N, C-alpha and C positions, 0 to 999 in steps of 0.2 A: 504256757508256751505260745498259744495263739495270740494272746494280748500283746506279748512282747514283739512277736513278728509283725503284728499290725502296727504297733507303735513305730517300729523301724521303717516300715513302708510309708507311713504318714509323714514321718520326719523328712524322708526323701522328697515327698511332694512339697513340704514346706520350704525346703531348700530351693526347689525349682521356682517357687514363687518369690524368691528373695528380692528380685529386681522390681517388684511392683510398686514400691513406695515412691518411685520418681519417674515413671514411664509416661510422662505427659510432655508436650512441647514446652521448652523453656529456653532461657538464655544459655549460651555456651561460653563460659568464662575461659575455657581452655583455648578456644579458637573462634574469634568473632566472624572471621571470613574463611571458613574451611574450604579446602581444595581437595582434588582427588576423589576417592570413593565417597559417595553421599555428599558431593559438593553442595553447599548451600543449606544443608540440613543441620539442625541442632542435635545435640545428644538425645534429647527427649523424642524428637521426631524419628531418629534412627531406631531408638528402642521400641517405639510404637510399631514400626515396620517389622522389626525382628519378632515381636510378640505376635503380630498378626500372621506372619509366615510360620512361626513355630506352632501356634495353636491350630493352624490350618493343615499341618502335615498329617498324613494318614497314620503314621507310626513314628516312633523315635526310640532310641536306646539311651537310657540314663545311666551314667556311671560316675561314681564319685564317693566322697566321704562327708558324712554329716554327723553332728553331735547328737547324743541321746541323753536328754536331761534326766531320764529315769535311772539309767545305769551310771551316769556321769562319765560315760565312755564315748567311743565313736563307733559308727556303723559304716561299713563299706558296702555299697550296693552296685549291682550291675544288672539292669532290668530293661527288657524291651517290652513296650506296650503299644496298643493301638486303639482306634476309636470303636472297634468291635468288641472290646472287653477282653481281649486276649493279652496275656503277659507271660514272660518266661525269663528267669534269671536267678541270681543268688544274692545273698546278703551275709556279711560276716560281722559278728559282734566283736568288739575289741578284746581279743584274748579269750573269747567265750564261744568259739565254734562258728559253724556255718549252717545256713538253711537255704534250701533250693525251693523255688516256687514256680508253679505252672498253673495258669487258669485258662481253661478252654471250655466253651459251651457253658453249662451250668454247674461245673465242678471245679473245685480248687484242690490242687495237689501240692503237698509240701513234703520235703525230706530233710531231716535233721541229723547232724552228726552227733557223736557221743558227747563231745565237749559242750555243744549247744544244749543238749537235753539236761546235762548235769548242772549247767549254769542256771537254766530256767527252773530247775527243781529245788533251788535253794530254799531251805526251810522245811522241806519234806523229809520224811524218814528215809534212812538209808535203804530200807526194803522197798519203799515206793519208788525211790529214785532208780534203784537198780532194775526194778520191774519195768519202768518206763524205757530205760536204756535197752534192756533185753528185747522189748517188744517193738521199739520204734527206730533205734539207731540204724542209720544207713538204709532205711526202707521208705518207700514212698507211702504217704498217707493221702486220703481223700476226704473231702467234705462237700456235700451238696450246698449250693448257694441258697440256703434258706435260714440257717442260724445267723445270729447277729455278727459273730466273729467272721464267718465266711462271707457274709454280705459286705462287711467293712473292707476286708481284704480284696474282694472282687471289685469294689468301687475304686480302689487304687489302680486296678488293672484296666480301668477305662480312661483313655487319654483325655476325654472330655472332663472327667472329674479331676484328674491330676493337674491339668493345665488351665482349667476353667477360670480360676481366680486371678491368673496373671494377666488376663486381658483387661482388668479393671484399671482405673486411673489412680493417681496419687498426687503428691506435691511435686512441683517442678524441682529440678536439681540434677538431672543426669547430664553429664558433660562428656564430650567426645575427646578421645586421646589419640595416640599414634596408631599407625597401622602395624600389623605383625602377621604371624602365621600361627595357626593352631593345627597341629598334626598335618602340616603341609597345605592347609587351606588358608588363603589370604583372608585377613580379618581386620576389623577396626575395634579399638578398645573403647569401652564406655566406663565412666566412673560415676559413683554415687555415694553419698554419705547420708546416713540416717541415724542421728544421735551417735552412739558409740560404735555403730556398725558401719562398715565400709564394704561396698560391693564393686567388683570389677567384672564387667561382662565383655564377651568377645562375640562379634557379629560378623558373619560371612559377608565379604564384599564382592564376591562373584556368585552368579546364580541367584537363588532366592536368599534373602537376608536372614537366614536361620541363626538362632542362638547356637553358639558352638561350646560355650563354657561360661559358667558363673562362679566366681570366687567370692567368699565373704569372710571378713575378719571382725570379730567382736572382742572388746577388751577382756582379757583374761581367759578367753576360750581358744581352743585349737582351731586354726583356720579350716574352713569348709570349702569344698569345691564340688561342682557337678558339671559333667560334660554331656553334650547332646550329639548323638551320632546316628548313622544308619537311617536317616530320614526316609520314610516311604518304603523301607524294606519289610518283607513279610516277617511277622513275629513267629519264631520257632516254637509255638505252643502246641504240643502234641501229648496225648495221653501216654504216661510212662509205661514201659514194658516191665514184665516181671511181677513179683508180688506187690500188692497194694493193700495197705491196712485201711479199712473203712472206719473212720473215727465216728461217724454217725451211728454205726451199729454197736459201738462199745458202750 
């Protein structure tokens, strides 16, 4: 169960880094003399500004859908994280239930529904699966950040770790497109192609040039998307109330 949860979270981080392959200044084939927002800047230059603003934010909420190569399905995530290592949110495996995650201080809390537990117990005996469901379904569990699984999950809950890779460079090729709105926020569209994969990014044109959304399409795979919201807002990471199962003690 823990490895699957970790894989889902890491895939979300990978989706976040999707735009890194072309975030360096380059020629703008879409508009050689751009006007309006970011006038005079190429798509690569706008992307660089967006990545700098995004990685510099104290916190952000990531919400979207990414593919899971292990299960051949998709994972829906909704997670708020910050630079202090706090995170809170949920993830849903395609048709395989939901898991909630909170990380605060040196403790990771997770809660699984019955569908998630049964899906992740595939290959186990009926007795063991039912025992896991009876003991854990709908209950919060906790792990100290000392075992490898808990450490890996905790590393995702650190905004520095999740967004660290996207500040790196790559080949030129990001082009600017039209202006639009993302959930009411004015934005400019950036396009990028990397082999069979195509990325579309939306960058705020008012206030700080935050990334608002990244969409990716790869041949034969379901489209992925990840939105960025609630920049700078406190992460609601608090110890759950009620019964908590101590996995370290089991």
